[in-house]
N, C-alpha and C positions, 0 to 999 in steps of 0.2 A: 341592763336589758337592751337587746339589739333592736334597733329601729331602721328600717329601710325597705327597699324593694324585695319582694318574695323571690325566692329561686324559681325562675321560669320552668325548670325542668319538672316541678311538681305539677305543672298543668298539662304536661305531655303524657298521654297514655303510654303505659309500659307495654312493649311489644310482648305478646305471650307466645310460648312454644305451642305449635299446632301439630297434632298427629292425624293423619288422613288415611283412611281405608281406601286404596286405590281400586280395589275390586268392586266394592259396594258404594263408593263415591260418598262416603260420609267422613266427616271430620269433627274435631272437637279441640278446644284449647285445654291445656293443663291449669289446674287451679293456681299453682305457684310455679314460677320458673325454677329449674334447677339451679344450684349454686355453682356447679361445675359439670363438664362432660368430658368423657375420655373416648378418643378414637384410636384404635389400635389394629395393626395389620401385620401379618407374619409371612414369611417365605420359607418353604421347606426345601432343604438340601438332603441328598442321599449320600451317606457314606459308603465308599466302595473300598473294601479291604486291600491292601497291598503287601504281598509277601515280603517280609523282611524290612519294611518301612516303619518309621516311628509313628506315623499317623496315616489315616485312610485318605484317599482322594476323594474330595467333595465335589458333587455334581448337582447342579440345580435340578430340582424336580418340579415344583409347581408353587404358584402363588396362592396364599390363603385368602379367604374372604375377610373383608374390613368388618370390625366390630365397633359398635357405639354403646357406651355404658353411661348411665347417670341415675341420680337419686331424685325421686319426686316426693313432694311434701303435700299432705292432705290435712285439711283442718276445717271442720263443719261447725264447730262451736264459737270460734272467735275470729272468723274470717274478716279481713280488712278491705279496705277499698282496693287494693292491688290484686284481688282474687280474680281469676279467669272465668271462662264460660260465657254463656249467652246472658242477655239482660235478665231474663227470668231467674236464672241461676244466681246471679249477682244480688238481684233483690231478695231472693229467698235467703241467701247467706246473711245479708245485712240484717234482715228481721230476726233471724235465728240468733244472731250474735247478741241481740238485746233482750232476749226472753230467756227465763230461767229454764235450765235443762230439764228440770223435773216435769215440766209440762209436755215434754216431747220435742225431741230435736231432729237433726238430719243425720241419718246413718251414713258415716263417711263411706261405707262399702258401696253405696249407691254410685260413687264417683270412682272408686278404685276398680270396680269392675269394668268400667270403660277401658281400662288398660288391660287387665287380666284376660278379659274376653277375647282380646286379639290374638290369644295363643290357640284358640279352639278351631278345630277343622271345619271348614265350610263344606257342608254336604254336597254342594254342586261342584265345588273346585276340587275336592279331596285334599285340600291343605289349608292351613291358616292363610288369612289374606295378607297381601303385599301391602306395606305401609310406607308412608312418607313422613319423616320427621323434619319439621321446619322450624327454625328459629334464627331470624336474621341471616347471617352468612352460613349457618349450618343447614345443610341440604343433605338428607340421608335417605336412601331407598333400601328397604329390607324387611326382614321378619323379626317379630319380638320372639327371641329364643329363649328367655327366661325372665321370670319376675318374681321377686321375693318381697312378700307383704310383711310389715311389722306394725301392729296396732299398740299404741303407746299411751292412749287416754280413753277413758270410758265414761259415760253419763251414769246417773243414779241407778239406771236399770241394766247396766252392763252393756249398753250399746256402744260400739266404738264410735269415736268422734274425731280421732287424730291418727294419722298413720304416715308411714314412709314406704315407698316402693323402690326397690333396687331393680332397675330395668336393664336388659341387655339385648341389643339388636345385632342381627347378622346380615351383611350386605347381599342384596339380591342383584343378579345381572340377567340380561336376556340371554336366551339359549345361544343366539348367535355369537355373543361375546364369551360365553363361559365354555361351551362344549365345542372347542376347535380341535383340529388334528394334534395328536400328541407330538411336540416338537423334538422329543428324545428319538422318534422314529425317523428323523429327517437326516439325509446325508450331509446337511450343511451344519450339523452340530457335532462338536468334539465329544467323544465317548470313550469309555474305558471298559476293557473286557478282561476277566480272569480266565487264563488258559485252563482248559479241561482236557481230559484225555479224548483224543480222536478229532481234536480242533486242527484246522489248517488255515493259513493265510488266504487260501483261495476261497474256502468256504466263508470265512468271515467277510471277505471283500464281497461276495456275492450276497450275503445276508445284509450287510450294512448299506452297500452301494448299488446293489442289483447287477454288479458287473465284477465277475471273478478276476478279470484282467487288471482291476485296480489293487491287486495285492502288493504291488511295489510301493504304493503310497503308505501302506501300513508298515511294510519293512523298513522303508527310509525313516519313518517317523519313530521307530523304535531301535534303530541302528542294528538290524538284524543281517548279519553277513550271509547266513544259511537260512533262508525261509523254511526249510523243511524240518528245522530243529526248533521246536517249542517245548518249554519246560511247564509241566503241570504247576499251576498257582502263580505263574509269572503274570504280572499286570501288563496289558498291552494298551497303548494309546490308539484309539481309532480316530484319526484327524478328520476334520471337516473338509469336504470338497468344495473349494471355493470357485 
């Protein structure tokens, strides 16, 4: 038998994950913290075919929104001391865990709905609410893009008392950060162009640089000795103007 001082960590409250509806300024704690979470971000590149080449030229297109995914656990029949929520919720769960389920328990959907309702469109905003997910160093701002419910335990009346929610959030950014001018239309970005009938270096320079006199830059970058001779399907480099 072990005799000694108790672990002091058991006296420190567990920090709970909190989800805040930033539009309506409402927040709540999850009942149980997730065991893990995943953050994922992708970047899109556009392949540009090159005649006679083994592989296309790849050009950056845009960055994708970051995604946050995790699984939440809900249990209304045997909730322990670590359960989240406000004081009234914790007291209700503690009493419910000591009572026989036949006399009437807590429907776990009363708590899973707090999550799933975050996907519904607000009639005033014409979109779902912007959310903030906080858990220690995790700080994520976005929308709840999908939520899959799995009910795995039921009481004698068929009422669900235990569930898992698979949640996926997508990043939100302010318009000034997200909707910027397309960098692919900028003359300081290297691009590629597949020659079509009727193309000329003068027209390409006017289109890309706003100055037909810059055709020499394109000719030099592609080693063209005769700028008047362009072959259909040929890939031209449109270099950046530094």
